[in-house]
Every structure is written in C-alpha cells, then in structure tokens.
LUMDREN-130866 format. One line per field, with one value per residue: x, y, z of N, C-alpha, C in turn; residue number from 1; chain. Coordinates in Angstrom, 1 decimal. Atoms other than C-alpha are relative to their C-alpha. Example, Ala and Ser with C-alpha at 12.3 -4.5 7.8 and 13.67 -1.06 7.14 Angstrom:
% LUMDREN-130866
npx	(0.9:-0.9);
npy	(-1.2:-1.1);
npz	(0.0:0.0);
capx	(12.3:13.7);
capy	(-4.5:-1.1);
capz	(7.8:7.1);
cpx	(0.9:-0.8);
cpy	(1.2:1.1);
cpz	(0.0:0.8);
nr	(1:2);
kette	(A:A);
//
This chain:
% LUMDREN-130866
npx	(-0.3:0.4:0.5:0.5:1.1:0.5:0.4:1.2:0.9:0.4:1.1:-0.2:-1.5:0.2:1.3:-0.5:-0.8:1.4:0.5:-0.9:-0.1:1.0:-0.3:1.2:-0.4:-1.4:-1.0:-0.3:1.7:0.5:-1.0:0.3:1.4:-0.6:-1.5:-1.2:-1.0:0.1:-0.8:0.4:0.9:-0.8:-1.1:0.5:0.0:-0.8:-0.2:0.9:-0.6:-1.0:0.2:1.6:-0.8:-0.1:-1.3:-0.8:-0.2:-1.2:-0.4:-0.3:0.9:0.3:1.3:0.1:1.3:0.7:0.3:0.7:0.4);
npy	(0.7:-1.1:0.4:-0.9:-0.4:0.4:-1.1:-0.4:0.8:-0.3:-0.6:-0.3:-1.4:-1.0:-0.2:-0.9:-1.6:-0.2:-0.1:-0.6:-1.2:-1.0:-0.9:0.0:0.6:0.2:1.3:1.0:0.3:0.5:1.7:0.8:1.0:1.3:0.0:0.3:-1.5:-0.7:0.0:1.4:-0.5:-1.0:1.0:0.7:-1.2:-0.2:0.9:-0.4:-1.5:0.1:0.8:-0.2:-1.1:-1.2:-0.6:0.5:1.0:-0.2:0.7:1.0:0.7:1.5:0.6:1.1:0.1:0.2:-0.7:0.6:-0.4);
npz	(1.7:0.9:2.2:1.1:0.3:1.4:0.9:0.5:1.3:1.0:-0.4:-1.1:0.4:0.8:-0.4:-0.9:1.0:0.4:-1.0:-0.6:0.9:-0.3:-1.0:-1.2:-1.5:-0.5:0.1:-1.0:-0.1:1.2:-0.2:-0.8:0.1:1.1:-0.9:0.9:-0.9:0.4:0.9:1.1:1.2:0.8:1.4:0.9:1.6:1.1:0.9:0.8:0.9:1.6:1.2:0.8:0.7:-0.6:-1.0:0.4:-1.2:-0.7:-1.2:-0.2:-0.7:1.4:-0.4:-0.8:-0.7:-1.3:-1.2:-0.9:-0.6);
capx	(37.1:36.0:33.6:32.5:29.1:26.4:26.2:22.8:20.7:20.9:17.5:18.0:20.9:18.8:15.5:17.7:19.6:16.1:14.8:17.9:17.3:14.4:16.1:12.8:14.8:18.5:21.1:21.6:17.7:17.3:20.6:19.4:15.6:17.4:19.8:23.2:25.8:25.7:28.9:27.7:24.5:26.9:29.0:26.4:25.5:28.4:28.8:25.3:26.3:29.1:27.4:24.1:27.0:26.1:30.1:33.2:34.5:37.7:39.8:39.7:36.0:35.1:31.6:30.7:27.6:28.6:28.1:27.1:24.9);
capy	(19.8:23.5:23.2:25.4:26.9:25.2:27.3:29.1:27.7:30.3:31.2:32.2:34.7:36.4:36.8:38.3:41.0:41.4:42.4:44.6:46.7:48.0:49.7:49.4:48.1:48.4:46.0:44.8:44.3:42.6:39.9:39.2:38.2:36.2:35.1:35.3:38.2:41.5:41.4:38.2:40.6:43.4:40.8:39.1:42.9:43.6:40.8:41.5:45.1:44.0:41.1:43.3:46.0:48.7:48.8:47.6:44.5:45.4:44.0:40.4:40.0:36.1:34.9:32.8:31.2:29.9:32.8:31.5:32.6);
capz	(44.4:42.2:39.3:37.2:36.8:34.5:31.2:30.1:27.5:24.5:25.1:28.6:27.8:24.8:27.0:30.3:27.5:26.3:29.5:30.5:27.3:28.1:30.9:33.1:36.0:37.6:36.3:39.7:39.9:36.9:37.4:40.9:39.6:36.8:39.5:37.9:39.1:38.2:36.3:34.1:33.0:31.9:29.9:28.5:26.9:26.0:24.1:22.5:21.3:19.6:17.9:17.1:15.4:18.5:19.9:18.3:20.0:22.2:24.9:25.9:26.5:24.9:24.9:27.9:28.9:32.4:34.1:37.3:40.0);
cpx	(-0.8:-1.0:-0.5:-1.7:-1.0:0.0:-1.7:-0.4:0.4:-0.7:-0.1:0.6:-0.8:-1.4:0.2:0.4:-1.3:-0.2:0.5:-0.2:-0.6:-0.1:-1.4:0.3:2.0:0.7:-0.2:-1.7:-0.2:1.1:-0.7:-1.8:0.3:0.6:1.4:0.4:-0.5:0.9:-0.3:-1.0:1.4:0.5:-0.8:-1.1:1.0:0.4:-1.5:0.2:1.0:-0.1:-1.6:0.7:0.2:1.4:0.8:0.4:1.8:0.3:0.0:-1.7:-0.6:-1.2:0.3:-1.5:-0.4:0.5:-1.1:-0.8:0.7);
cpy	(1.6:-0.3:0.8:0.3:-0.7:1.2:0.0:0.0:1.9:0.9:0.8:1.9:1.2:0.6:1.4:1.8:0.6:1.2:1.5:1.2:0.9:1.4:0.6:-0.6:0.6:-1.2:-1.1:-0.2:-1.3:-1.5:-0.3:-0.6:-0.9:-1.2:-0.4:1.7:1.2:0.5:-1.2:0.3:1.2:-0.6:0.1:1.4:0.5:-0.4:-0.2:1.0:-0.5:-1.0:0.4:1.0:1.2:0.6:-1.1:-1.0:0.3:-1.0:-1.2:-0.7:-1.5:-0.3:-1.4:-0.1:-0.5:1.1:-0.6:0.7:-0.1);
cpz	(-0.3:-1.2:-0.3:0.1:-1.3:-1.2:-0.1:-0.6:-1.1:0.7:0.7:0.0:-0.8:0.7:1.3:-0.6:-0.5:1.1:0.2:-0.6:-0.2:0.7:1.1:1.2:0.2:-0.7:0.8:0.3:-0.9:0.1:1.4:-0.6:-0.9:1.2:-0.5:0.4:-1.3:-1.3:-1.2:-0.6:-0.6:-0.6:-1.0:-1.4:-0.5:-0.9:-1.1:-0.7:-0.7:-1.1:-0.6:-0.5:1.1:0.9:-0.8:1.0:0.1:1.0:0.0:0.5:-1.2:0.9:1.1:0.7:1.2:0.9:1.5:1.5:1.4);
nr	(1:2:3:4:5:6:7:8:9:10:11:12:13:14:15:16:17:18:19:20:21:22:23:24:25:26:27:28:29:30:31:32:33:34:35:36:37:38:39:40:41:42:43:44:45:46:47:48:49:50:51:52:53:54:55:56:57:58:59:60:61:62:63:64:65:66:67:68:69);
kette	(A:A:A:A:A:A:A:A:A:A:A:A:A:A:A:A:A:A:A:A:A:A:A:A:A:A:A:A:A:A:A:A:A:A:A:A:A:A:A:A:A:A:A:A:A:A:A:A:A:A:A:A:A:A:A:A:A:A:A:A:A:A:A:A:A:A:A:A:A);
//
C-alpha cells in the first residue's frame, strides 16, 4: 500500500526557504540537510516567490506541504 508523505509544518517550510534564499549553499545540499527532496525545496521556493510577489503565478504549481524525503 502506497502512503502519502506527512505534511511538513509551515514553520519548517518557512525556515528551509529562508536558509535557501540566503544563497550560502547549493539547493541540493540544503535539501539533503533538511531531509527533503531537491524538487520539493524548489517547489517551496517557487511558492514563496509567488506569495511574496517576486514572480507571477504561472503553470500548475499548487501549494503542497506533502513533499517527502
């Protein structure tokens, strides 16, 4: 039986995005350090950029907290 990964709390996602936005380490390294996939982190960054008005909402990116490791 396939199960969905548990959703990460908003505070966790916000912290990971803040670390990634500092640009002090590669996205892959940050994702690994926090136990999430690189694609999950890139998705969170995109969502945060749209929410903060840094980029327009495009495509089918849907806010999802269920990125698993």
